[in-house]
N, C-alpha and C positions, 0 to 999 in steps of 0.2 A: 473439479471435473472428474468424472469416472472413466474407467477404461473403455467401456462400451461407447461412450460419446466420443472419446478421442479416436477410437478405432474408425468409427464411421466418418468422423471429420477428416482425419488424415488420409483415409481412403479416397475421399473426394478431392483432397488437395494434391495428393501424389498418386494419381491413378496409374501411371506407368512407371517403368523402371527409369526412363529418362528423366522424368520429373523428380523422382526420388533421388537420383544421382545429383541433380542440380541443387536440390535442397540440402543434401548432406555436404556438398562442396561449399555452398554458401555458409553453412554452419561452421565448418572447419576454418574457412577464411575469416569469419568473424572472431572465432576463438583465438586464432593466431594474432589477428590485428589487435584485439582488446588486451591480450596478455602483453603484447609489445608496447601498447600505450601505457599500461600499468607500470611496466619496467622503466620506460623512458620518462614518464611523468610522475613517478613515485617520489617519496620523500628524499630530499637531497641530503639531509642530515637527521640524526636521531633527536629531534626536538618535538615536543608535544604539539606545538603550534603547526609544525609542518605535517605531522601525521594526522592530527584530528581536523585541521581546517585548511591544509594546503597553504599555510601562511597567508590565507585570505587573498590569494593572488588572482582569483577568477574575476572577470569583469561582470557587471550587472547582467548583461545578456547571457553570458556563459552560465552564471548562477541561475538565471531564470530557466534556461534549458535543462540544467541539472535538477532544479526543483520540480519542473514538469515531469521529468523522468521518475523522480521519487514518488510523485502522486499517481502516475499511470502504472498500475499493476496488470498482470494478465487477467485477474478476476474483473478488473474494471473494464478493460478493453473488450473481452469476450462477453462479460455479463451485461454491459449496457447495450451493446449492439444486438445481443440475443434477445433481451427483453423488449427492445423496440420491435424486433421482428415478430415475436409471438404475443406481445401484450400491448403494443402501441403506446397508449398514454402513460402507462407505468414506466416503460423504458425511457421515454422522453423526460419524465419527471426525475428519474434517477440521474440522467445526464445533467439536468439543471442542478440537482443537489450536489453532484460532484464538483461542478464549477463554483457553487456557493461555498463549498469547503475552502477553496483557495481564496474566495472573497473574504471569508471570516478570518483566515490567516493573515490577510493584508492588514486588518485592524490590530493584530498582535505582533506583526513582524518587527516593527521598530522597537517597542518596549522589550520584546524577547531578546532581540540582538543586543540592546543596551545592557540588559541584565545578565545575559549569558556569556559564557566563555567557550566551553567545549560541549558540555552535556546538560541534560535536564537537572542533574545534581547541582551544577554551578548556579542555575537559576533559583532553585529552591533553597540552597544554602545561603543565599543572600539575605533571606528573611529569617532563616532558622539555622544559624551556624552550628556545626558540630557533626558528629558521626551519625546521629539518628536520622537526620535529614538526608545524608548521603546514602545510607542503607535503604531508606524508604524510596528514594528516587531510583536507585538501581533495581529495587523490587518492582516498581511500576514499569520501568523500561523493559525488563525481562518478561514480565507478565504480558505485555502488549506485543513484543517482538516475536517471542517464541512460537505462538500459534500461527502467526502470519508467515513466519519462516518455514514452518513445517508444511503448510498449505502450498506455498510456492515451490518448494523443493519436490514434493510428491508429484505435483502436476508436471513439473519439468522432466522428472524421471520417466513418467508414463509417456509423455510426448516424444522424448528422445528414443525410447524403446520402440515405439510404433513406427517412427520414421525409419528405423533400421529394419522394420519388418518383423519385429519380435513382439509377441503378445503374452508371453508367460509372466507370472508374478515375479519370478526370479530375475528376469531380464529387466523389468521395471526397477527392481531394487538395485541392481548393478548400475543402471543408468542414473539413478538417484545419487548413488555414491560418486559417480563421475561428475555430475553437475555440481554436487556439493564441494568436491575438491577444486573445481574451477572457481567457484565462488570464494573459497578460502584464499586461493591464490590471488584473486583480484584485490581483496581487502588487505591481505598481508603485504603484497608487493606495492600496491598503488596508494594505500592510505586514502585520505579524502580527495586529493587531487586526481589520483588514478581512477577511482570509482566515479568521480565527477565526469571525467572524459568519456568513460564507458556510458554513463547516463546520457551525455550529449549525443554520442553516436546512436544510442538507442532511440532518442527522440527524433533524430533525423530519419532513421529507418522507418519508425512507426508513422511519423507525420507524412512522409512521402507515400507510404503504402496506402494510408487511409485517404489521402487526397486523391490518389490515383483511382481507388475504388469508388469514391464519391463522384468523380468526374465520369467514370465509365457508367455508373448507374444513371447519372443525369443524361449522358449521351444516349443511353438505351431508351430513355423517354423523351428524346429530342429537346432536352433542357427545359422541359415543361414541369414545374413543381406540382401543378394541379394534377397532371397525368400520373406523376409518381405517387401522390397521396391517394388517388383513386385506385391505382393498381395495388398499393399496399393494403388498403382497406378491403379490397375484393380478394386478394390472394391470401390474406391472413386467416381466412375462415371465420372471422368474427363479424364480418360485414359492417353494419353501421355502428356496432359496439366497439370497434377497434380503437377509436379515439376517446373511449370512456374509461374511467378508472376502475380498478377492482379485479383485473384479470390475473394478477400474480398470486394473491392470497385470498381472493374472494371479495365480494362487495358487501358482506355482512359488517356489523359493527366491529366484531373482532378482527376481521380481515383488514378493514380500514385502519384500525389501531395498529395492527402488525406492520402495515406498509408505512404508516407515519413513523413508527419506531425505527424501521429500517432507514428512512430518509434522515431521521434525527441522528442516527449513528454515523451515517455517511458524512453529514455536514459537520457535526461537532467532533466526532472521532477522527475523521480525515484531516481536520485542521490542526491536530496536535499529536500526530504520531511521532514517537521519539526520533526516528531518522529524519523527519521533516524539521524538527527543532534543531537537531545537530547540523543539518544542511544550512539553516539560516545563520548559524554561528560562523559559517565560512565567509559571510559578507564582511566588508571592511568596517561598516558602522550601521547604525539604525536607518539612516537615510538611504544608504545603498541597499539594505535589506528590503525596504519598502519599494524601491525602484525595481529590484529584481522580481519581487512578488507581483507588481503590476504587469510587468512583461509576461510573467508566467500565466496570469489570468487571461491575457490576450491570446497566448498560444493555446491554452486549454480550451478557450471558447471556440476557436477555429477548429481544433482537433475534434471536439465533441460534436460540432455541427457535421463534420465529415462522418463521424461514427453514427450519428442519427440517420444521415442520408443512406449510409451503408445498411443499417438495420431496416429502414423502409424498403430499400432495394431488395434485401433478402426476402422480405415478406411478399413483394410483388413478383420478383423473378423466380425465386425458389419455391415459394408458397409455404405458409405457416404449418400446414398439416405435415409436410415432409420433414420439416425441422423438428416439430414436436414428437414425431415418431421415433427420433433418435434420442432427443434430450428435451424434456418438457420446459427446461429453463432457457432453451435456445442458444446455449453457449457455442454451438457449432455453426451458427448462422454465417459468420464471416467465411468459414471454410467452404460451406455450400455455395455461398455467393461467388467466391473466387473460382470454384469449379464450374459454375454455370457461365460466368462471364469469360473464363479462360477457354472453355470449349468453343465459344463463339468468336474468340479472337484468333487472328491468323498466326500460324506457325509458332515461332519462338515466344511471341507476346503472351500466349496463354501459360506457357511454362514459367515465364518470368513472374507472372501474377501469382501463380501457385507458390512459387518460391518466396516471394515477398511477404505473403500473408503468414506462411509458416515461420519464416525468419523473424517476423515482427513479434510473434508470440514467444518464441524461444529467447530472443534478445531481451524482451521485456522481463521475463522471469529471471534471467541471469543478473541483469542490472539491479533489479529490486532487491533480490536476496543479498547481494553484496552490500548494498547500503544498509539493510536491516542488520546484517551481521556486524558491520562496523559500529553501528550505534550501540548494539548490545554489548559488544566487546569494550567499547569506551566506558560504558557504565561499570563493567567489572573492573577494568584496570584503573580508571581515573577516580571513580567514586568509592568503590569498595577497597581496592588494594592501596592506592596512593594516599587517599584521604581518610577513610574510615579505619583502615588497617595500620598504615604507616604515619598517620597524622600529618600528611603533607611533607614528611621528611624522606622524599625519594627523588633521586636525580631524574632529569628528563630522559636520559638514555635508558635508565632502568624502567621508567614508566612506559616508554614506547615498546621496549622488549616485552613487558607484561601485557601490553595491548595486543601485540602480535600473537602471543600465546593464547590470550583470551579469544581472539578471532577463531583460532583452531578449536578451542573448547566449545564455544557457542556453535560454530559450524558443525563440529562433530556430533554434538547433541542433537542439533536439528536434522542432520543426515540420518542419524540412528532412528529418531522418532518417525521421520518421513518414510524410511524404508520399512519399519515395522507396521505402519498404517497403510502401506501401499495397497491399492485396490479398494479402499474405503472412500466414501463420499465425504471429503473434508471441507466442503464449501461452508459449512456452518461455522468453521473456525474464523471465517471473515467476520461473522456477526460477533463472535467473542472478542476478537482483537479490537474492533472498532468500538464496541461497547465499553471495553476496559479503558481505552484511550479517552473516551468521552466522559466517563464517570470518575476517573482518577487523575489523569494528566491535565485535562482541561480545567477542572475546578481548582487544582493545586496551582496552576499557572495564573489563572484569573485572580484568585484570592491573593496569591503571593505578589502579583504585580500591582494590584489596585486597591486592596482592602487593608487599611492601616492596622486593624485589630487581629489580623491573621498571625498565628504563632505556631510554635513547634507542635503543640498538642493538636491543633487544628490540622496541620500537615499530616501528622501520623494517622489521625482518624480518617482523613480524606483518602490516603493511599491504602492503608491496610484494610480499613472498613470498606472502601470502594472495591478493592480487588476481591475480598471475600464475598461481598454482597453480589457483585456482578457474576462471579464464578458460580455461586449458588443458584442464581436466577437462570444462568445458562444450563446448568445440570437439570433443573426442573422444567425446562422449556422443550418445545417440539424440535428445536435445533439439535438437541442431544439425543433424544429418543422419542419413539412414538409415531414416526412418519418415514416414508421411503427415502426422503432426503436427509434424514437425521444422521448424526455421526454413528449412532448405534441403532440402526433400523430394526434389528432383531429383538430389541427390548422395548418396553413401554412402561415407563414410570414417571411420565411428565405430569406436572401439576399446573403448568401454565401453557395455555393454548396459543403461544406466540413463537415465531421463529426468531425474532429479534426482541430482546428485552431491554433495549436502551431507554425506552419510554419510562421504565421504572428505575433502572440503574442510575441514570444521569441525575434525576432529582435526589436520589439517595446519596450520591457522592457529594453534591453541593450541600445537602442538609448535614451530613457528617462533618464536613469542613467547618460549617458555621457552629455546630454544637461543640465540636472539639475546641474551637477557638474561644468560645464562651467559658467552657470549663477551665481551659488553660489560663485565661485572663483572671478568673476568680482565684486560681491557685497562686498565681504570681502577678499581682496587679501592677507592679512597678515595671515601667517600660524603659528600655535602653534607648534614650533619645539620640545618642550618637549613632547607634546602628540604624535607627529609623531614618536619620538624616542621610546616611550613606546610601541606604536603599532608595530613597526618593531621588537623590542626585543621580544614581546609576541608571534608574529606570527612565527618568525624564530626559536626561541630557547625555547619558552615556559616559560615565566616569572612566578614567584610565584603569585598565585592567592591571591586576596585581601580577 
């Protein structure tokens, strides 16, 4: 989200000083409450199981709520509702794709939990023991997490500055540092259990807010879905084309391919983000992981129904032309909708609605970045330091201390990059992060879990080849340069006329994994039948952890 969009959006949300005071009071209350939760629910002792997984003490319902919180980012919440408001069919399709990502994860949750311990490195090292697989898994984790972390931190800094009534670049950078410091505190003090409770509180806030907005929209149209659809079609400015595909990136062959690529990255990349894999390792066993994921699917389905209703309401109540005038992607639709519905609500109700929407976005950003930072720090401390560097000869107390320092290092780097890129349109980093996850983490996990011939060479080709290929495709695409929404809009050296390159990166990742495994098999044809047996036992039935 850029500063202009945020300014207009928050102007509509906090139109008066009273509303702004209420929003800031709610923010401070959440910050104090969440820090208190992290302190009270943080690790009881310096053990890796406690810090990385909370000793797997969460119930399936709690884990489902936390898993839902990991999936729902600010980009998802604002992006889906905005696309529904300005593009109709495309936004609804994206909402379905987001739910399908959790559905795909359901198929993998049990085997991933059985094979995993704490990190992605534990899963991949089961098939390819040694330092090389640990370094590769840490590389993949950092490559996926860092762009997403920078995007979330930059957006949170801009939002916080504008809520304080500050519009300068420096104010946004200072607020980014403030939000980053909070994120580091959450992860360092709370570990997995503390960040899980923050995610649960976040889901409660977001779910309640979206349900309230959906009910107010339906009440506005006398709970008549037909009237809502008709008003959205008329108010969107697209008329009878509102429910036809192609409004986001055009209806040409290239536009359809671009949107297909975006959906592919959302489904495949969203299903295997590193912080999602770390989250499922906090379940007690594979059966509990599947149960938590089923609950998460139900919660996500209801939540996205509310998001779609809110998007349709924004198109009908606010009108698409007004939303597009501020932001062509429609990411301010929820703020405009809250402003319109709040103005028609009596007295305090309108202010509460304004506050709820603003807090939902702020809470979403804080909770997501804490989870991402924790997963990236675990890769540094557990995979690189404890196993690749010290060959597993590190006490649990030392590893937890290393993990806490790693949270500070990852968080500090993310804050620095977010502050330096403040004011730029960073939305294309979402395409990069999702494409990297879909083209490196997903094939490595699928091959590692289910393909007998997968080996160390295949793993290294998958990760390093996938990261290089996906990054090169991103740099050559419209997401990086050549368009107003690009990361570098002032330059134009794109060779690929697509915003999302997942449609090319994902097949390349799978192909590299297959080719590397074939090459590795020829170089070392003898298989370790003992290791193969342990892998099968662990994945299928969940062998005892070491």
